[in-house]
N, C-alpha and C positions, 0 to 999 in steps of 0.2 A: 273789342271785336271778337277775341278768342272766346270770351265768356258768352257772347251772343251765339257764336257757332256751336259751343257746347250746349247751350240751352235749346237751340234749334235741333241739335242731334237728339237731346233727351226727349223733346216733344215728338220728333220723328220716331224714336225708339218706342215711346209709349203708344203711339198710334199702331205700330206694327205688333206690339206685344198683345194688344187687345184682340188681334185677329190671328194670333199664333196657332191656336187650337184648330182653326178652320182650314188654314192653308199649309202650315208647317214648313214653309220654305223661306221665310224671312229671318231677320236677326233672332238669335236665340235670346230669350228674356234673361237668362241667368249668366250670360257671357257670350263669348264668341265661339263659333264652330271652328274645328280644325281646318275645314276647307277654306273658310274666310281668312284664317291666319296664314295658311299656305299661300293663298292668292296674294295677300298683302306682302308676304315675304318674297314671293316670286317677282312681284312688281319692284320691290326694293333691290332684289338680287340682280334684276336686269340692269338697272342704273348703276349699281355697284360694279357689276361685271364689265360693263362698257368702260367705265372709268378706270377700273383696276387693270384691265387688259391694255387699254390705251396707254396708261401711265407706265406700265411695265415695258411695253413695246417701245415707247418713246425713249424712256430712260436707258433701256438696254441698247437700243439702236444708236443713241448718242454717246454710248460708252460711259454713262454716269455710274457712280458707285451705288452700292446697295441703299444707303440711307436717302440720298436725294431721289432715287428712283422710287422708293417706297413712299416717300412724302408726296411726290407727284401723283402716284397711283391713288393714294388716300384722298388727296384734294380733288382729283378728277372723279373718284367714286362718289364723294359727297355732292359734287357739282351735278353729275348726271343723275344721281338718285333724287336729288331735290328737283332737278329739271323735269323729270318725267311726271312727278306729282304736280308740279307747277303748271305744266302744259294742260293736264286734265282739269285742274281747278279753274284755270283761266278760260278754258273752253266752255265751262259751265257759266261764265259771265261774271265771275268774281273779280273785283278790282285787284290790281297788281300787288299793292301793299298787303291787303288781306290774304291774297293767294300765297304770298311769301310766308306769312305767319302760319297759314294752314300747312304748307309744305314743311316748315321747320318743326311744327308740333307733331306732324304725322310721321316724319322720317328720321329725326335726329337720333333717337335711341336705337332704332332698327339698323340704320347705317353704321352707327358707332359699334354696335355689337358685331355686325357682319364684318366690318373692317378689322376689328380686334382679332376675331377668330381667323379670318382669311389670312391676314398678314402674320399672325402668330404661327399658323400651320406652316406657311412658307418659310418663316424665319427659323423654325425648329426642324424643318425637313432637311436632312443632310444634303449638302451641295445644291439645293434648290435656288438659293440666293445667287449662286455663281453660274447658273445655267444660262445658256444663250438662246436666242429666238429659234434657232434651227435644231435645238436640243429637245428631245421628247420629254426630258425631265422638266423643262420650263413649263410646257403646256400641261403635262400630267399633274405636276404639283399644283399649278394654278386651278385646274379643274377640280381636283380632290379638295383643295382648300375652300373653293366656292360651295361644293356640296356639303362639307362639314359646317360651313358658315350658315347655309340654309337650314340645316337640321337643328343647329343651336338657336338660330334667330326666330324660327317659327313659334316655339313656345313663348318667347318674349313678346312677339306680336299678338299671340292669342291672349296673353295676360293683359296687354295694353288695350286691345280692342274690347275685351270684356269689361273694362273699366271706363269705356267711352273715350279712350285716348288713342294715340297713334293713328292708324288708318281708319279708325272709327270716325275721326274728325273729317276725313276725306269722303267717306261713303255718302254723306248727305248731298254731295255735289255730283254724284254719278246718276 
């Protein structure tokens, strides 16, 4: 099924490429635009941020240590990241199993890079791991880490979309 989705995208891409010179607003034939990559990254960031913040808030509120809190935040970031893509693909009428495959193909690398950067920044930021919910450091470090994750993940998404991978797989369903 993934091969069929890729073939459908390639066909879709060829149809747009033939009209590129006339309209200039569809997929770039030689790859992905920065705007497309930024949009895909923002989509991913939304799901990651929901999961990340929820995980950090729950773990901190329950008084968990840093490692279980970070694990919960990462698990929830993947869950919400995949869920947002899944919702859109299911809305397009794709069956559940195929939609799950599309979401996994579209978001896995993007979410993984985002979480690596996001959690790496928080882990390396002095005292950020020990900050509490009512502490400006907690929210500041989280916000800065998500911005850095966005900046690092956008070129990754641009590269993937340019090769018909990542969010390029999702675009045929919009």
